[in-house]
C-alpha positions in Angstrom: 2.2 17.0 9.4 5.4 15.3 8.9 7.4 15.4 5.7 10.2 13.2 5.0 12.4 14.3 1.6 15.3 12.6 0.0 17.2 12.9 -3.2 17.8 9.9 -4.8 20.7 9.7 -7.2 19.4 6.6 -9.3 16.6 4.2 -9.8 18.1 2.0 -7.8 17.8 4.5 -5.4 14.1 5.6 -6.0 13.5 1.5 -6.0 15.2 1.3 -2.5 13.1 3.9 -0.7 10.1 1.9 -2.2 11.3 -1.3 -0.4 11.9 0.7 2.7 8.2 2.0 2.6 6.7 -1.2 1.3 8.0 -3.0 4.7 6.1 -1.0 7.0 2.5 -1.3 4.7 -0.2 -3.6 5.7 -3.3 -4.4 3.6 -5.3 -1.5 3.2 -2.4 0.9 3.3 -2.7 3.5 0.3 -0.2 5.1 -1.3 -0.4 8.3 -3.6 2.2 8.6 -6.2 2.6 12.2 -7.6 4.6 13.7 -10.2 5.3 14.3 -13.9 5.2 11.7 -16.6 8.4 10.4 -16.4 9.3 11.1 -12.7 9.5 7.9 -11.6 6.2 6.5 -10.1 5.8 3.1 -12.0 9.6 2.7 -10.7 8.7 3.1 -7.5 6.0 0.8 -7.6 8.6 -1.7 -9.0 11.0 -1.3 -6.4 8.0 -2.1 -4.0 7.3 -5.1 -5.4 10.8 -6.5 -6.2 11.1 -5.9 -2.3 8.2 -8.4 -1.8 9.8 -11.0 -4.2 8.2 -9.7 -7.9 10.8 -10.9 -10.5 8.9 -9.3 -13.5 9.3 -6.0 -14.9 6.7 -3.7 -13.9 4.7 -1.2 -16.1 2.0 1.3 -15.8 -1.3 0.0 -16.2 -2.1 3.8 -18.0 -4.5 1.3 -20.4 -5.8 -1.0 -18.0 -6.4 1.2 -15.1 -5.4 -1.2 -12.7 -3.2 -4.3 -12.1 -3.6 -6.9 -9.2 -0.7 -8.6 -7.9 -1.7 -11.7 -6.0 1.7 -13.7 -6.4 3.2 -11.4 -3.6 2.3 -10.7 0.0 0.6 -8.7 0.8 -1.2 -8.1 -2.3 -0.7 -5.4 -4.3 -3.0 -3.1 -6.4 -1.6 -0.6 -8.6 -3.7 2.0 -10.5 -2.7 4.5 -13.1 -5.5 7.0 -13.0 -4.3 9.3 -15.7 -6.9 8.4 -18.2 -9.6 8.6 -15.8 -9.4 12.6 -15.8 -13.0 14.0 -16.6 -14.3 10.4 -16.5 -17.1 8.5 -14.4 -14.8 7.1 -11.6 -17.6 4.7 -10.8 -15.8 1.7 -12.3 -15.3 -0.5 -9.1 -11.9 0.9 -8.2 -12.8 1.4 -4.5 -13.2 -2.8 -3.8 -9.3 -2.5 -4.5 -8.7 0.7 -2.7 -10.7 -0.5 0.4 -9.4 -3.8 -0.1 -7.1 -6.8 1.0 -3.9 -5.0 -0.4 -1.8 -2.3 -0.5 -2.7 0.2 -3.1 -0.2 2.6 -5.2 -1.9 5.0 -7.2 -0.7 7.4 -9.3 -2.6 10.4 -10.8 -4.7 10.4 -7.8 -6.1 13.7 -8.2 -8.4 12.3 -11.0 -10.0 9.8 -8.3 -9.7 12.4 -5.2 -13.5 11.4 -4.0 -12.1 7.5 -3.6 -9.1 8.5 -1.5 -9.4 7.3 1.8 -7.8 9.5 4.8 -5.6 7.0 5.8 -2.8 7.3 2.9 0.7 8.3 2.2 1.5 10.8 -0.2 4.8 10.3 -2.4 5.9 12.9 -4.8 8.7 12.2 -7.2 10.5 15.4 -9.0 12.7 14.8 -11.6 16.0 17.2 -10.8 18.1 15.4 -13.3 18.9 12.7 -15.8 18.3 9.9 -13.0 18.2 12.2 -9.8 14.7 12.5 -8.0 13.5 14.6 -5.1 11.2 12.6 -3.4 8.8 13.7 -0.6 6.8 11.3 1.8 4.0 12.8 3.7 1.6 12.0 6.2 -1.3 14.2 5.9 -3.3 12.8 8.5 -1.1 11.5 11.3 -1.7 7.9 10.4 2.1 6.7 9.3 4.1 9.5 12.0 6.2 6.8 13.6 7.0 5.3 10.5 8.1 8.8 9.0 10.2 9.7 12.1 12.2 6.2 11.8 13.0 7.2 8.2 14.2 10.8 9.7 16.2 8.9 12.1 18.4 7.2 9.7 
């Protein structure tokens, strides 16, 4: 299992890594985002969307659970599963996770049965006011070439 670890010194550094990763994603790809509250998960999604040309401020869909971005290509689906802990997860999210877009999932442990084998894991850990330790993992070997390309830079 390959891992890529980097220290981001700023919000813009986190967004830049998200943009780099997004450049390798295709419809049907899933990115799981883990980390404590305030670790930068939504900032990461914002960087991904900015790299696709989205101009508005990105907020977490905590209360909506899902936000769809159809005005970027590929389409992006942003799921925040935080409020689904101990809830019935049969609410149709699999249609988006398996759909025609790239899906970013915050708090994926709360919808674990819906997570496909092909996914990237991005863990964000707060190590300072603006610094984050970001670890990108390919647990099932689908993105090995991509992770090797990150290591080479």
